[in-house]
Structures are given as C-alpha cells and as structure tokens.
C-alpha positions in Angstrom: 0.0 0.0 0.0 2.8 2.4 0.9 4.4 1.8 -2.5 1.2 2.5 -4.5 0.6 5.8 -2.5 4.1 6.8 -3.2 3.8 6.2 -6.9 0.5 8.2 -7.1 2.1 11.2 -5.4 5.1 11.0 -7.6 2.9 10.9 -10.7 0.9 14.0 -9.6 4.1 16.0 -9.1 5.8 14.8 -12.3 4.3 17.5 -14.6 1.3 18.5 -16.6 -1.1 16.0 -18.1 -1.8 16.0 -21.8 -5.3 17.4 -21.2 -3.9 20.3 -19.2 -1.4 21.1 -22.0 -4.1 21.0 -24.6 -6.3 23.3 -22.5 -3.5 25.9 -22.1 -2.7 25.8 -25.8 -6.4 26.4 -26.6 -6.6 29.3 -24.2 -3.5 30.9 -25.7 -4.8 30.5 -29.2 -8.0 32.3 -28.2 -6.1 35.2 -26.6 -3.9 35.7 -29.7 -6.9 35.3 -32.0 -8.7 38.2 -30.2 -5.6 40.4 -29.5 -3.9 40.4 -33.0 -6.9 42.0 -34.9 -7.1 44.7 -32.2 -3.4 45.4 -32.5 -3.6 45.7 -36.3 -6.7 47.8 -36.3 -5.1 50.3 -33.8 -1.8 50.5 -35.8 -0.7 53.8 -37.3 -2.5 54.8 -40.5 -0.6 57.6 -42.3 -3.6 58.4 -44.6 -6.2 58.9 -41.8 -3.6 60.5 -39.5 -2.8 63.2 -42.1 -6.5 63.7 -42.9 -7.1 64.3 -39.2 -4.2 66.8 -39.1 -5.8 68.7 -42.0 -9.2 68.6 -40.2 -7.6 70.1 -37.1 -6.1 72.9 -39.2 -9.5 73.7 -40.7 -11.1 73.8 -37.2 -8.2 75.9 -35.9 -8.6 78.4 -38.9 -12.4 78.8 -38.2 -11.9 79.4 -34.5 -9.1 81.9 -35.0 -11.2 83.8 -37.6 -13.9 84.2 -35.0 -11.5 85.2 -32.3 -9.5 87.8 -34.3 -12.4 89.1 -36.5 -10.3 88.5 -39.6 -11.0 86.0 -42.4 -8.7 82.9 -42.4 -8.1 80.3 -45.0 -6.4 76.9 -45.4 -4.2 77.3 -48.5 -3.6 74.0 -50.2 -1.1 73.2 -52.9 -2.9 70.4 -54.6 0.0 69.4 -56.9 2.9 69.6 -54.4 0.9 68.3 -51.4 1.3 71.1 -48.9 -1.0 73.3 -46.8 -0.9 76.1 -44.3 -3.2 78.6 -42.5 -3.2 82.3 -43.5 -5.3 85.3 -42.4 -6.5 88.4 -44.2 -4.8 91.3 -42.5 -2.4 94.2 -43.2 1.2 93.5 -43.4 1.9 95.3 -40.1 -0.7 93.2 -38.2 0.7 90.0 -39.8 4.1 91.0 -38.2 2.6 91.6 -34.8 2.4 95.4 -35.0 -0.7 97.5 -34.3 -3.3 97.3 -37.1 -2.0 100.1 -39.4 -5.2 100.7 -41.3 -4.1 104.2 -42.0 -6.5 106.2 -39.8 -5.3 109.7 -39.1 -4.7 110.6 -35.5 -6.5 113.9 -35.4 -6.2 114.6 -31.6 -2.4 114.3 -31.5 -2.1 116.7 -34.4 -4.5 119.2 -32.8 -2.5 119.3 -29.5 1.0 119.2 -31.1 2.0 122.6 -29.6 3.2 123.4 -26.1 0.9 123.5 -23.1 0.1 127.3 -23.4 -0.4 127.2 -27.1 1.5 130.5 -27.5 4.0 129.5 -30.1 3.7 131.5 -33.2 4.4 128.5 -35.4 1.2 127.3 -37.0 0.0 123.8 -36.3 -0.4 121.9 -39.5 -3.3 119.4 -39.6 -3.6 117.0 -42.5 -7.3 116.9 -43.3 -6.8 114.4 -46.0 -7.1 110.9 -44.5 -4.3 108.6 -45.4 -5.1 105.6 -47.5 -5.8 102.5 -45.5 -3.1 99.9 -45.6 -3.8 97.2 -48.1 -4.9 93.8 -46.7 -3.9 90.5 -48.1 -3.4 86.9 -46.9 -0.4 86.3 -44.8 0.7 83.2 -42.9 -0.5 83.2 -39.3 2.1 83.7 -36.5 2.1 80.0 -35.6 5.1 77.8 -35.9 3.1 74.7 -36.8 0.2 75.9 -38.9 1.7 79.1 -40.2 4.2 77.3 -42.3 3.7 74.8 -45.1 3.2 71.2 -44.0 3.9 68.6 -46.6 2.2 65.2 -47.1 4.2 62.0 -46.8 5.6 60.8 -50.1 3.1 58.0 -50.2 0.1 60.4 -49.9 -1.3 63.0 -52.3 -4.3 65.3 -52.8 -6.7 64.0 -55.4 -8.7 67.2 -55.6 -11.4 69.3 -54.1 -15.1 69.6 -54.9 -16.5 73.1 -54.0 -19.1 75.6 -55.2 -17.1 76.3 -58.3 -16.8 72.6 -59.3 -14.0 70.0 -59.2 -10.4 71.3 -58.9 -7.3 69.0 -58.9 -4.4 71.2 -59.7 -2.9 74.5 -58.5 -3.7 76.2 -55.2 -7.0 75.8 -53.5 -8.4 77.9 -50.6 -10.9 77.0 -48.0 -11.9 80.3 -46.5 -13.5 81.0 -43.1 -15.0 84.4 -42.7 -14.9 86.5 -39.5 -18.2 85.0 -38.3 -16.9 81.5 -38.8 -19.0 80.7 -41.9 -17.6 79.0 -45.0 -18.7 77.3 -48.2 -19.2 73.6 -48.5 -16.1 71.7 -49.7 -15.1 68.1 -50.1 -11.3 67.5 -50.0 -10.0 64.2 -51.2 -6.7 62.5 -50.3 -5.3 59.1 -51.3 -2.3 56.9 -50.7 -0.1 54.6 -52.8 -2.5 51.7 -52.2 -5.3 53.6 -53.8 -7.2 54.1 -50.6 -9.2 57.3 -50.6 -10.6 59.5 -47.7 -12.6 62.7 -47.9 -12.8 65.7 -45.6 -16.3 67.1 -45.7 -16.5 70.8 -44.7 -20.2 71.5 -43.9 -21.4 75.0 -44.5 -24.6 74.8 -42.4 -23.3 73.0 -39.2 -19.7 74.5 -39.6 -18.2 71.1 -39.0 -15.5 68.9 -40.6 -16.1 65.2 -41.0 -13.8 62.4 -42.2 -15.1 59.5 -44.3 -13.8 56.7 -46.5 -14.2 57.1 -50.2 -13.8 59.8 -52.9 -15.1 63.3 -52.8 -17.5 62.8 -55.7 -18.9 59.4 -54.6 
C-alpha cells in the first residue's frame, strides 16, 4: 500500500497532463486570436492621420477667424501636397504690429504745440485721411500651422469639390470668414495603395467630417 501511494504522489508532481497542456494551448490561441486583430486595427494609419491633421487645421482656422475678427483660409497646394493657414490682414498686423489701417490721429495733431499754445508756429493738420493699408493673406504667426506642412511621399491630394466645381491642380483655398462661416467643400486624399478618404466641410453646421471614399462618390 505504501508503494502504491508513493507512486501516485510522484505521478501527480511529475508534470502537466496531456489534457492540461491542450487546454493551455487552446486558451493561448483564443487570446492571440482576439488580440492580434485589435493590434492591427489600432496601428498607425498615415492616410487617416494626415487627414485628421488637415481637419484640425481647418477647425483651428475657423476658431481663429472668429476670435480675431479676420478671415482665415487653409491654402492647399494640390500638386505639391502642402498646406498652411493664413489670415487676411495688413502686413503690419501680420508681423505683430498694431493694425496700421491708415486712420489719421486727429487729436495728436491738434495738440501738437506746447501747453500754453502761445507758439507763433502754426499747427499743421492734415485733413486728407491717409489711405488704408492694403490687406492680403499672410501666414498666421504660428510655428506649426503658419508654415507649409507637406504630405508624406506615399500620400497625395486627389482634388477638391466646391461651389465652383472640381479642382485637382494649382492652389486651392478653404476660407472661413470673420463669423466662422464658409462654403461647403469636399477635399479628397489618397495613398499609394489607392485608398481614398474625404474631408467634408459642412457650411450649415460648420463642422469637418472624415469619411472613407472619394469626394464625388
């Protein structure tokens, strides 16, 4: 009896049984079967990532147009694959100076003499208002969005569908006015594997959406 009990204890401590090994292998297969698709689906996607960067630039341009009271645009080089945010201001304001719109300072000219006003020298007041400084689009003072960002070599702009029709070459502008309004635009990007995504700029809701597929589909 002692020998049989000793053999049974030794067999229990000798290692895993075949059934236990099969069960462990089956569980590991289930874990890998669930985990691998999740890892692949959450991997970096250059096309969607770049499309989201452009969407963020559009949202930023709209918010900044409202905050500054100046129209903004996303300028897109469809052929070279670059884009940046610009605003419609004077050159002085674009450089950070006071808005030099050319308004004459009448009060400073009127009180240009000494405190008693007894000087014989006549005070000259220019009654002809200066011309307002010209406004144009200038890059915004932002290191990231105020300089051209270029698409990855494997990505490219297919074109844009707006109120004037389909455009696939040259420069294209998506403008946000001072109140945040804009015109509807569909901007299409693609990669080397012929995958296409479209950024939809909604005029009514003032939102930017990303979807799979072409701009004209």
